[in-house]
N, CA, C, O and CB atoms as a CASP TS submission, in Angstrom:
PFRMAT TS
TARGET T0000
AUTHOR 0000-0000-0000
METHOD Language model
MODEL 1
PARENT N/A
ATOM      1  N   MET     1     -39.706  49.299 -20.522  1.00  0.00           N
ATOM      2  CA  MET     1     -39.618  48.368 -21.659  1.00  0.00           C
ATOM      3  C   MET     1     -41.055  48.215 -22.169  1.00  0.00           C
ATOM      4  O   MET     1     -41.997  48.066 -21.391  1.00  0.00           O
ATOM      5  CB  MET     1     -38.967  46.944 -21.242  1.00  0.00           C
ATOM      6  N   TRP     2     -41.188  48.254 -23.443  1.00  0.00           N
ATOM      7  CA  TRP     2     -42.469  48.027 -24.145  1.00  0.00           C
ATOM      8  C   TRP     2     -42.486  46.580 -24.752  1.00  0.00           C
ATOM      9  O   TRP     2     -41.531  46.117 -25.376  1.00  0.00           O
ATOM     10  CB  TRP     2     -42.676  49.126 -25.294  1.00  0.00           C
ATOM     11  N   GLY     3     -43.584  45.950 -24.527  1.00  0.00           N
ATOM     12  CA  GLY     3     -43.776  44.710 -25.224  1.00  0.00           C
ATOM     13  C   GLY     3     -44.895  44.793 -26.202  1.00  0.00           C
ATOM     14  O   GLY     3     -45.908  45.444 -25.948  1.00  0.00           O
ATOM     15  N   PHE     4     -44.726  44.140 -27.322  1.00  0.00           N
ATOM     16  CA  PHE     4     -45.777  44.114 -28.372  1.00  0.00           C
ATOM     17  C   PHE     4     -45.620  42.829 -29.167  1.00  0.00           C
ATOM     18  O   PHE     4     -44.614  42.127 -29.065  1.00  0.00           O
ATOM     19  CB  PHE     4     -45.685  45.377 -29.328  1.00  0.00           C
ATOM     20  N   ALA     5     -46.632  42.548 -29.951  1.00  0.00           N
ATOM     21  CA  ALA     5     -46.617  41.360 -30.776  1.00  0.00           C
ATOM     22  C   ALA     5     -46.972  41.738 -32.190  1.00  0.00           C
ATOM     23  O   ALA     5     -47.833  42.587 -32.422  1.00  0.00           O
ATOM     24  CB  ALA     5     -47.578  40.299 -30.237  1.00  0.00           C
ATOM     25  N   LEU     6     -46.306  41.106 -33.137  1.00  0.00           N
ATOM     26  CA  LEU     6     -46.624  41.243 -34.527  1.00  0.00           C
ATOM     27  C   LEU     6     -47.466  40.044 -34.976  1.00  0.00           C
ATOM     28  O   LEU     6     -47.181  38.904 -34.611  1.00  0.00           O
ATOM     29  CB  LEU     6     -45.343  41.371 -35.363  1.00  0.00           C
ATOM     30  N   TYR     7     -48.487  40.314 -35.757  1.00  0.00           N
ATOM     31  CA  TYR     7     -49.351  39.231 -36.257  1.00  0.00           C
ATOM     32  C   TYR     7     -48.977  38.957 -37.682  1.00  0.00           C
ATOM     33  O   TYR     7     -48.883  39.851 -38.523  1.00  0.00           O
ATOM     34  CB  TYR     7     -50.863  39.590 -36.144  1.00  0.00           C
ATOM     35  N   TYR     8     -48.765  37.667 -37.922  1.00  0.00           N
ATOM     36  CA  TYR     8     -48.441  37.235 -39.271  1.00  0.00           C
ATOM     37  C   TYR     8     -49.596  36.384 -39.804  1.00  0.00           C
ATOM     38  O   TYR     8     -49.832  35.252 -39.382  1.00  0.00           O
ATOM     39  CB  TYR     8     -47.099  36.442 -39.299  1.00  0.00           C
ATOM     40  N   ALA     9     -50.314  37.015 -40.778  1.00  0.00           N
ATOM     41  CA  ALA     9     -51.544  36.373 -41.323  1.00  0.00           C
ATOM     42  C   ALA     9     -51.200  35.092 -42.048  1.00  0.00           C
ATOM     43  O   ALA     9     -52.007  34.163 -42.029  1.00  0.00           O
ATOM     44  CB  ALA     9     -52.293  37.331 -42.287  1.00  0.00           C
ATOM     45  N   GLY    10     -50.043  34.991 -42.688  1.00  0.00           N
ATOM     46  CA  GLY    10     -49.677  33.806 -43.438  1.00  0.00           C
ATOM     47  C   GLY    10     -49.535  32.544 -42.552  1.00  0.00           C
ATOM     48  O   GLY    10     -49.777  31.422 -42.995  1.00  0.00           O
ATOM     49  N   SER    11     -49.138  32.772 -41.303  1.00  0.00           N
ATOM     50  CA  SER    11     -49.022  31.604 -40.371  1.00  0.00           C
ATOM     51  C   SER    11     -50.085  31.687 -39.271  1.00  0.00           C
ATOM     52  O   SER    11     -50.135  30.841 -38.378  1.00  0.00           O
ATOM     53  CB  SER    11     -47.587  31.548 -39.719  1.00  0.00           C
ATOM     54  N   ASP    12     -50.900  32.677 -39.345  1.00  0.00           N
ATOM     55  CA  ASP    12     -52.003  32.886 -38.333  1.00  0.00           C
ATOM     56  C   ASP    12     -51.466  32.846 -36.891  1.00  0.00           C
ATOM     57  O   ASP    12     -52.014  32.164 -36.025  1.00  0.00           O
ATOM     58  CB  ASP    12     -53.119  31.782 -38.498  1.00  0.00           C
ATOM     59  N   ARG    13     -50.390  33.589 -36.667  1.00  0.00           N
ATOM     60  CA  ARG    13     -49.808  33.627 -35.337  1.00  0.00           C
ATOM     61  C   ARG    13     -49.194  34.999 -34.950  1.00  0.00           C
ATOM     62  O   ARG    13     -48.941  35.837 -35.816  1.00  0.00           O
ATOM     63  CB  ARG    13     -48.754  32.563 -35.242  1.00  0.00           C
ATOM     64  N   TYR    14     -48.969  35.202 -33.679  1.00  0.00           N
ATOM     65  CA  TYR    14     -48.320  36.411 -33.201  1.00  0.00           C
ATOM     66  C   TYR    14     -46.941  36.072 -32.760  1.00  0.00           C
ATOM     67  O   TYR    14     -46.693  34.972 -32.265  1.00  0.00           O
ATOM     68  CB  TYR    14     -49.103  37.063 -32.067  1.00  0.00           C
ATOM     69  N   GLU    15     -46.007  37.024 -32.934  1.00  0.00           N
ATOM     70  CA  GLU    15     -44.666  36.815 -32.414  1.00  0.00           C
ATOM     71  C   GLU    15     -44.279  37.991 -31.502  1.00  0.00           C
ATOM     72  O   GLU    15     -44.319  39.151 -31.910  1.00  0.00           O
ATOM     73  CB  GLU    15     -43.646  36.655 -33.577  1.00  0.00           C
ATOM     74  N   ASP    16     -43.906  37.660 -30.261  1.00  0.00           N
ATOM     75  CA  ASP    16     -43.583  38.723 -29.264  1.00  0.00           C
ATOM     76  C   ASP    16     -42.321  39.472 -29.683  1.00  0.00           C
ATOM     77  O   ASP    16     -41.392  38.904 -30.257  1.00  0.00           O
ATOM     78  CB  ASP    16     -43.387  38.110 -27.831  1.00  0.00           C
ATOM     79  N   SER    17     -42.323  40.748 -29.380  1.00  0.00           N
ATOM     80  CA  SER    17     -41.123  41.581 -29.547  1.00  0.00           C
ATOM     81  C   SER    17     -41.071  42.523 -28.393  1.00  0.00           C
ATOM     82  O   SER    17     -42.060  42.748 -27.696  1.00  0.00           O
ATOM     83  CB  SER    17     -41.123  42.358 -30.900  1.00  0.00           C
ATOM     84  N   ARG    18     -39.861  43.091 -28.191  1.00  0.00           N
ATOM     85  CA  ARG    18     -39.679  44.036 -27.095  1.00  0.00           C
ATOM     86  C   ARG    18     -38.895  45.258 -27.553  1.00  0.00           C
ATOM     87  O   ARG    18     -37.996  45.154 -28.387  1.00  0.00           O
ATOM     88  CB  ARG    18     -38.966  43.363 -25.921  1.00  0.00           C
ATOM     89  N   LEU    19     -39.238  46.391 -27.010  1.00  0.00           N
ATOM     90  CA  LEU    19     -38.503  47.589 -27.214  1.00  0.00           C
ATOM     91  C   LEU    19     -37.957  48.082 -25.866  1.00  0.00           C
ATOM     92  O   LEU    19     -38.768  48.487 -25.033  1.00  0.00           O
ATOM     93  CB  LEU    19     -39.380  48.646 -27.890  1.00  0.00           C
ATOM     94  N   PRO    20     -36.683  48.080 -25.596  1.00  0.00           N
ATOM     95  CA  PRO    20     -36.149  48.370 -24.287  1.00  0.00           C
ATOM     96  C   PRO    20     -36.488  49.777 -23.745  1.00  0.00           C
ATOM     97  O   PRO    20     -36.747  49.938 -22.552  1.00  0.00           O
ATOM     98  CB  PRO    20     -34.681  48.203 -24.333  1.00  0.00           C
ATOM     99  N   THR    21     -36.485  50.744 -24.590  1.00  0.00           N
ATOM    100  CA  THR    21     -36.793  52.138 -24.205  1.00  0.00           C
ATOM    101  C   THR    21     -37.642  52.828 -25.225  1.00  0.00           C
ATOM    102  O   THR    21     -37.823  52.318 -26.331  1.00  0.00           O
ATOM    103  CB  THR    21     -35.526  52.931 -24.002  1.00  0.00           C
ATOM    104  N   GLY    22     -38.158  53.955 -24.888  1.00  0.00           N
ATOM    105  CA  GLY    22     -38.900  54.750 -25.892  1.00  0.00           C
ATOM    106  C   GLY    22     -40.319  54.951 -25.519  1.00  0.00           C
ATOM    107  O   GLY    22     -40.776  54.614 -24.427  1.00  0.00           O
ATOM    108  N   THR    23     -41.022  55.534 -26.501  1.00  0.00           N
ATOM    109  CA  THR    23     -42.401  55.870 -26.348  1.00  0.00           C
ATOM    110  C   THR    23     -43.312  54.891 -27.094  1.00  0.00           C
ATOM    111  O   THR    23     -42.818  54.120 -27.917  1.00  0.00           O
ATOM    112  CB  THR    23     -42.633  57.270 -26.824  1.00  0.00           C
ATOM    113  N   PRO    24     -44.603  54.894 -26.839  1.00  0.00           N
ATOM    114  CA  PRO    24     -45.487  54.051 -27.677  1.00  0.00           C
ATOM    115  C   PRO    24     -45.345  54.256 -29.144  1.00  0.00           C
ATOM    116  O   PRO    24     -45.398  53.299 -29.916  1.00  0.00           O
ATOM    117  CB  PRO    24     -46.887  54.288 -27.324  1.00  0.00           C
ATOM    118  N   ALA    25     -45.164  55.486 -29.550  1.00  0.00           N
ATOM    119  CA  ALA    25     -44.987  55.792 -31.025  1.00  0.00           C
ATOM    120  C   ALA    25     -43.722  55.130 -31.551  1.00  0.00           C
ATOM    121  O   ALA    25     -43.702  54.665 -32.691  1.00  0.00           O
ATOM    122  CB  ALA    25     -44.906  57.357 -31.284  1.00  0.00           C
ATOM    123  N   GLU    26     -42.659  55.079 -30.736  1.00  0.00           N
ATOM    124  CA  GLU    26     -41.463  54.449 -31.194  1.00  0.00           C
ATOM    125  C   GLU    26     -41.606  52.893 -31.221  1.00  0.00           C
ATOM    126  O   GLU    26     -40.958  52.208 -32.012  1.00  0.00           O
ATOM    127  CB  GLU    26     -40.301  54.875 -30.302  1.00  0.00           C
ATOM    128  N   ALA    27     -42.475  52.376 -30.332  1.00  0.00           N
ATOM    129  CA  ALA    27     -42.745  50.916 -30.377  1.00  0.00           C
ATOM    130  C   ALA    27     -43.478  50.625 -31.694  1.00  0.00           C
ATOM    131  O   ALA    27     -43.170  49.638 -32.362  1.00  0.00           O
ATOM    132  CB  ALA    27     -43.615  50.433 -29.114  1.00  0.00           C
ATOM    133  N   LEU    28     -44.420  51.454 -32.066  1.00  0.00           N
ATOM    134  CA  LEU    28     -45.172  51.245 -33.309  1.00  0.00           C
ATOM    135  C   LEU    28     -44.219  51.324 -34.505  1.00  0.00           C
ATOM    136  O   LEU    28     -44.280  50.483 -35.402  1.00  0.00           O
ATOM    137  CB  LEU    28     -46.316  52.299 -33.450  1.00  0.00           C
ATOM    138  N   ASP    29     -43.338  52.332 -34.521  1.00  0.00           N
ATOM    139  CA  ASP    29     -42.352  52.463 -35.584  1.00  0.00           C
ATOM    140  C   ASP    29     -41.488  51.227 -35.670  1.00  0.00           C
ATOM    141  O   ASP    29     -41.219  50.727 -36.762  1.00  0.00           O
ATOM    142  CB  ASP    29     -41.486  53.691 -35.365  1.00  0.00           C
ATOM    143  N   CYS    30     -41.062  50.742 -34.550  1.00  0.00           N
ATOM    144  CA  CYS    30     -40.234  49.533 -34.535  1.00  0.00           C
ATOM    145  C   CYS    30     -41.007  48.305 -35.103  1.00  0.00           C
ATOM    146  O   CYS    30     -40.472  47.539 -35.904  1.00  0.00           O
ATOM    147  CB  CYS    30     -39.758  49.243 -33.083  1.00  0.00           C
ATOM    148  N   ALA    31     -42.225  48.155 -34.680  1.00  0.00           N
ATOM    149  CA  ALA    31     -43.057  47.015 -35.192  1.00  0.00           C
ATOM    150  C   ALA    31     -43.212  47.148 -36.710  1.00  0.00           C
ATOM    151  O   ALA    31     -43.114  46.154 -37.430  1.00  0.00           O
ATOM    152  CB  ALA    31     -44.494  46.985 -34.495  1.00  0.00           C
ATOM    153  N   CYS    32     -43.453  48.369 -37.202  1.00  0.00           N
ATOM    154  CA  CYS    32     -43.618  48.532 -38.677  1.00  0.00           C
ATOM    155  C   CYS    32     -42.301  48.196 -39.403  1.00  0.00           C
ATOM    156  O   CYS    32     -42.313  47.546 -40.448  1.00  0.00           O
ATOM    157  CB  CYS    32     -44.067  50.009 -39.030  1.00  0.00           C
ATOM    158  N   GLN    33     -41.192  48.636 -38.850  1.00  0.00           N
ATOM    159  CA  GLN    33     -39.903  48.316 -39.491  1.00  0.00           C
ATOM    160  C   GLN    33     -39.661  46.829 -39.445  1.00  0.00           C
ATOM    161  O   GLN    33     -39.223  46.274 -40.452  1.00  0.00           O
ATOM    162  CB  GLN    33     -38.737  49.063 -38.807  1.00  0.00           C
ATOM    163  N   LEU    34     -39.915  46.151 -38.356  1.00  0.00           N
ATOM    164  CA  LEU    34     -39.707  44.717 -38.286  1.00  0.00           C
ATOM    165  C   LEU    34     -40.582  43.991 -39.285  1.00  0.00           C
ATOM    166  O   LEU    34     -40.118  43.062 -39.948  1.00  0.00           O
ATOM    167  CB  LEU    34     -39.981  44.211 -36.888  1.00  0.00           C
ATOM    168  N   HIS    35     -41.828  44.389 -39.408  1.00  0.00           N
ATOM    169  CA  HIS    35     -42.798  43.744 -40.315  1.00  0.00           C
ATOM    170  C   HIS    35     -42.376  43.943 -41.753  1.00  0.00           C
ATOM    171  O   HIS    35     -42.386  42.995 -42.538  1.00  0.00           O
ATOM    172  CB  HIS    35     -44.224  44.307 -40.098  1.00  0.00           C
ATOM    173  N   LEU    36     -42.002  45.164 -42.115  1.00  0.00           N
ATOM    174  CA  LEU    36     -41.661  45.455 -43.487  1.00  0.00           C
ATOM    175  C   LEU    36     -40.270  44.918 -43.869  1.00  0.00           C
ATOM    176  O   LEU    36     -40.011  44.689 -45.051  1.00  0.00           O
ATOM    177  CB  LEU    36     -41.724  46.947 -43.718  1.00  0.00           C
ATOM    178  N   ALA    37     -39.375  44.714 -42.893  1.00  0.00           N
ATOM    179  CA  ALA    37     -38.021  44.228 -43.154  1.00  0.00           C
ATOM    180  C   ALA    37     -38.006  42.717 -43.351  1.00  0.00           C
ATOM    181  O   ALA    37     -37.076  42.181 -43.954  1.00  0.00           O
ATOM    182  CB  ALA    37     -37.087  44.615 -42.008  1.00  0.00           C
ATOM    183  N   ALA    38     -39.016  42.034 -42.855  1.00  0.00           N
ATOM    184  CA  ALA    38     -39.018  40.572 -42.917  1.00  0.00           C
ATOM    185  C   ALA    38     -40.304  40.026 -43.538  1.00  0.00           C
ATOM    186  O   ALA    38     -41.100  39.376 -42.860  1.00  0.00           O
ATOM    187  CB  ALA    38     -38.833  39.992 -41.523  1.00  0.00           C
ATOM    188  N   PRO    39     -40.501  40.293 -44.833  1.00  0.00           N
ATOM    189  CA  PRO    39     -41.746  39.906 -45.444  1.00  0.00           C
ATOM    190  C   PRO    39     -41.912  38.355 -45.573  1.00  0.00           C
ATOM    191  O   PRO    39     -43.032  37.884 -45.770  1.00  0.00           O
ATOM    192  CB  PRO    39     -41.840  40.559 -46.811  1.00  0.00           C
ATOM    193  N   GLY    40     -40.874  37.607 -45.470  1.00  0.00           N
ATOM    194  CA  GLY    40     -40.942  36.154 -45.660  1.00  0.00           C
ATOM    195  C   GLY    40     -41.254  35.390 -44.405  1.00  0.00           C
ATOM    196  O   GLY    40     -41.391  34.168 -44.457  1.00  0.00           O
ATOM    197  N   ILE    41     -41.375  36.068 -43.262  1.00  0.00           N
ATOM    198  CA  ILE    41     -41.626  35.430 -42.015  1.00  0.00           C
ATOM    199  C   ILE    41     -43.098  35.205 -41.822  1.00  0.00           C
ATOM    200  O   ILE    41     -43.510  34.663 -40.796  1.00  0.00           O
ATOM    201  CB  ILE    41     -41.065  36.231 -40.898  1.00  0.00           C
TER
END
């Protein structure tokens, strides 16, 4: 399991996320998709 955090500059905070399987590259892809899919957070 990979753990990573997304930084939201608008709220000056990090939000933890998890990727149950995969490679570091897939974790980065997941983080980018989460960030781009939720611009209002």
